[in-house]
N, C-alpha and C positions, 0 to 999 in steps of 0.2 A: 650629273650635281646633285647635289643639296641642298633642298628648298632653302635652309637658312641662307646660302650665297646670293640669293637671288633678288632683286629691287627693283621695281618698277618706279623709275623717278617722273614719270608723265605719261598721262593714256590710260591710267589702271581704269579709268570709269569705262574703257571700252573693252574689259576683261569679257570674254564670253567660255560659255565650256559646253561641250558636247560628246556625247557617248556613243559607240556603233551599237550598243546593246545595253540592256539594263544595267547587266554585272561586268561591262568592257571598262577598260582604262579610263581614265579623265583627259579628254583634247582640250587643252585650253587653246582659246586663240584670238586674236582682237576683230572686236565684232565690227569696228568700224571699214576693213577693208578684207575682214575673213582668212587671214596672214596667220597659219600655226605659229603657237610660239611653244607648246611644252605637253607632254604628256607627262602624265603621274599615277600612281596608284589611286582607288577611290578612297582612303584614309589617309591622315595626316602621320600616321604612327610608322607608316613603313616610308622616310623619308628621302624620295627619288624622284627626280625630272629629267626625261629626255629634252635635248634640242636637237634641231636639226644646223648644226654648226653653220654651211654656208649664210645661214640667217643671222648671224652676229658678226657686224660690223668688224669688233677690233678681238679677233680672237688668240692675240697674244697673250692675254688675262686667262685663257684657258688651260694654257702651259699645252704640253704635246699631245699631239692624236695617239693613241696608244690601241685603238681598235676601230674599226670601220663596219659598218652593217649596210647591209642590203645593197651591197658592190654589185653592180651589172655584170654577167660574163657572157661571153661571145654566143655560147647558146640560148639565151633570153631570160635564163632563170638569175636568182641573186645568191649572194652568198653572205658570209660573214669573217671578218679576218681577225685573230688574235683575240677571241672569246675569252681566254685564260684571264686576258690584262683586266677586261670589263668586268668579270666575275669577282677577281682579288679586289681591284678599288671599289666597287660596289660594296663590299663585306664592309672594306676599311672604313667608308664613309657612313654605312649604316650605325657600324659598330659606333664609333664615334660619335654621332649623331645622338643615338640611346643612352651612353653612359653620360654626356653632358648636357643632356636635355636640350640642347640646340633644336632638335625635331620641331619644336614648338615654336621657332620662329620663320614662319613662312606666309608666303603673300596669297597662296591658294585655299587656306581653309581658316577658320571661325574654331578657334581651340575651344571655346568654351561650349560648343555645340557641337564639334565635329563636323561639321557641314561644310560643303567648300562656300568662298563668298558670295559666289552666284549661284544663281539655278543652275541645273544641266538639265540640257535637253538630251533626249535620247531619240534620235534618230530613227524614222520607217526605215521601214527595206524599201522603199520606194526613194525616199530620199537618199538612201546611202546609194541605187542604182544610177541615180543623176552625178552622184559626186565623179564615177567616171567616164562619163560623156566627155 
């Protein structure tokens, strides 16, 4: 999704941010219940946010699903399906955001400073290992 399409209508005070490494993607979550919300690049200038679709109550507003990621396979591994649709869609949304300037409408970054709206916590290797228990 393009961040300009995202609004927090309530609970924005619970927005929190973590990274798996100092240069890793930004992983936004709700601090109140540790529910994952979105993953974004570390800059507002690359306007992209990914979501776990199953966490969205009304998916009709998203349109049809064209790509699926991390699909389990019988051998225990995962694969992605129809990535060409994702690549084309992402390119189209990025170009639109850059040309119109709508990338500046993001709930995740303060555009004056370019910093995220909340401080990021880079988790330690020990914390990361604990996530897989």
